[in-house]
N, C-alpha and C positions, 0 to 999 in steps of 0.2 A: 631460607628453608631448604632450597635445593642443595646448597653448600653443605648444610648439616646432614642431609640425607646421604650425600656422597661420602662425607667423612665417616658416617656410621657404617656405610656399606664397606668401605675399605678397611675400617677397623675390624669388622666381622671377618672379612677375608683373611686378614693377617692373624687374627686371634684363633680362628677355627682350627688350624693344625695343632695348636697347643691344647685346645679343648679335646680334640680327637685323640691326641696322644694320652692325655689323662684318662679319658674314658676307656681307651684300649687297655691301659694297664690294669683296669678292674674287670676286664672281660676274661672269659675262658677261651681256650684255643679254638674250640668248635664255634663259639659265638663270633670270634674275630673272622673266621673263615666264612661264616654265613652272612654276617652283617659288618663288613670292614669299615664303612664310613658312617655308621650310626654314632652320633655324639653322646650317647649315654649307654651304660651297660644294662641289659635286661635283668641280669642276676649278678649284682656286684660280688666280685671274688677277690680275696686278698692274697691268693696264692703267689702271684707274680711279685708282690712286694715282699712276701716272706722269703721267696727264693733269692731275691736280690740282697736283702739285708741280713739274712740268717744262713743262707746256703751258698754263698759265694764269697770271694775275696774283696767285695765292694768296700768294706771299711779300710782295708789295707790300701786299695787303690786311691781312696779318698785322702788318706794320710800322705801318700806319695805325691799326689797332685798338689795338695796344700803346701807341703814343704818345698817342692820344686818351684811352684808358682810364686810363693812369697819371696824366696831367696832370689830367684831370677828377676822378679819385678823390682825389688829393691836395687839390685845391681844395675838393671837396665835404666832405671830412673836416674841413678847417680852418674853412670858412665855416659849415657846419652846427653844428659844436661851438661856434663863436663866437656864433651866433644862439641856440642852446640855452642857453648860459651867460647871455646877456642876459635871456632869458625866465624862467630859473629862479632866478637869484641877484641880479639888479639890480632895484631898485624905481624904476619910471618910469611916468608917466601913459600910459594906453592899452595897457599890457602885456597885459591880459586880452583886449582886442579883437584885438590882433595875434595872440595865441596862438589865439584862436577862428578867425581867418582862416587860419592855418596848418593847423589841423585840418580846416577846411572844404575846403581844397585837396585833401586826401587823398581826398575823395569825387568829385573831378573825373576822369573817364576821360582818360588821356593823349591819346587820339585827338581830343578836343575842342580841345586846345591846338595841334593841327597847323597850322591856318590862321593863327591869331595869331602863332605862332612864325615862320612863313614871312614874314608881312608885316613883322614887326619886324626880322628879319634882313635882309630886302630893303631896308628903309629905312636900315639901318645899313651897307649894302653889305658884308655879311659872308657872303653866299652863296658857295659854292665856295671855302671856306677852312677851315683848321684851327680858327681862332678861332670861326667860326660853328658848328662842331661841338662845341667845348669849353664855351663860355660858357653855353648853355642847360642843360648838364648839371652845372654847377659847384655848384648848390644844389638841394636838393629838400626838400619838406615832410616826408617820412617821416624823413629824417635829422635835421632840426631837432626833430621830435617825439621821436624816440628819445633824442637827447642831452639834451633838456630834462627828460624823465622820469628819466633817470639822475642828472642834476645835482641835481634836487629832493631826492633821497634822501641826498645826501652831507652829512655834518655840517659845520656852518659854523665850528666853533671854530678849525681850522687857518687857514682863509681870513681870519677876523677877526683872528687873531694876526699874520698877515702884513701886513694893512692897518695894524694898530697900529705895526708895525715900519717902516712907511713904504713898503710896496709899493703900486704903482698898481693900478688895477682890472685892467688887462691883465697886469701882473706876477703878481697873485694867480691869475688865470685860467691863465696859462702855466706857472707854476712850482709851484702848489699844487693847483689843481683838476684840470687836464688830466692829470697823471700818475695821479691817483686814478681817472680815467675810462678806464683802458686797456681793460677788457673791452668797454665801449660803443664805444670808438674802433675796436677790432678788428672788432666786429660791423658797424659802419657801413662800415668798409673793405671787408669781404667783400660786403655788400649793394650797395655802390656799384660795386665792381669788376664784379660780376655784371651789374648793371643797365646800366652803360655799355657793357660788352663786348657785350651782347646787343641793344643799341639798334638798331632798324631804321627806325622812322619818321623820325627826325631825318636820317640820311643820305639817305633817300628824298627829302626836300624841300630839303636843303642842298647836297649834292654829287652829285646824280644826273647832272648834266651834266659832271662832272669825274671820269672813271674813275681818274685818278691819285690821287684822294682817297677812293676807295671803301674801306669797312671790310669786315671779314669777313662779318657778317650780310647786308649788302647785296650784296656780291660773290658770296656763296654762293647768293643767289637767282637769279643769272645762270648758275650752273654747270649743266652737263648739259642745256641747252636746245638743241633743234634742230628742224628741220622748219618748216613754215609756221605762223607765229604762235607758235612756241615750244611747240607742242602735243606734241612728242615729247621725252620726258625720259630722260636717261641716269641711271637711279637709282644704279648703282654709283658713278659720279662724285659724285653728290649726297651719298651716304652717306659716302664717303671725306672729302669736305670738311666734312661735319657733325661727324664724329668728331674731326678735327683742330681744329675750332672749339671744341668743348666741353672739350678737354683742359686749357687754362689755368684755366678756372673750376673744374673738378673738382679740380685740384691745389691751388688756393688754398683751396677749401672743406675739403678733407681735412686740409691742414696746420693750419688754424686752427679746426677744428670745435669743439673743446672751449671755446675762447674765444668762439666764436659762440653756443653754448648758454648759457654763463654770462652773456654780455652781454645776450642777449634776456631771460633770466630776471630779471636785475637791473633792466633798463629797463622791463619790462612787468608785473611782478607787483604793484608798488606805483605810487603816483603818482595 
């Protein structure tokens, strides 16, 4: 009984911010100022939702985010799994050093890479383009580490049998090893989708000067701003945009939750 009460308490604590965000999106600006933490609107108002959906570039931001997220996620799943396979199953000189480099990258805060990314993309003339948004997100160290840890635990017998039957290295990877790695692939897909969808720093340095290429996180940072220097915020509009932004990630996670848990367990318990 006590355990259930504690779980209910923590559930309420974690869910309350989302309830408050939803309620705020239906409040007027004076009501938000007067009752900021009330979890229900006294007089429901659809103005904020109308401003977001009809009087902003939210549909364009949504398209940009979906396009960039889908393409970058597909590339990341393929390239990370390919690199993980090479580090886990192939014998080549320097493999340990490369893997140590991948692990060391995990300790580097993303903010440290902001200036180098900008300089490289500028030299490659990829600023203000979809390509400049997608390429830096196509590979990440966490995905390589995750796939490598999963591949290490797979039995080698089926792969060796395929090689004996004449399969190439890529053929064994594609037809034998990759289908066995479905839990890890689904886990990587969820993490990649969430990470790319929520990416803010990259749009800030790549497409800031091109509003037609803004993504949802960056576009959302411009919603609800008014007054001198943007010091007056329209919180109902900001909350409405935030709720719409988190829906795709929440749906993906809920649908693939059990695969996510099994993939993390399989990739992280051993290795």
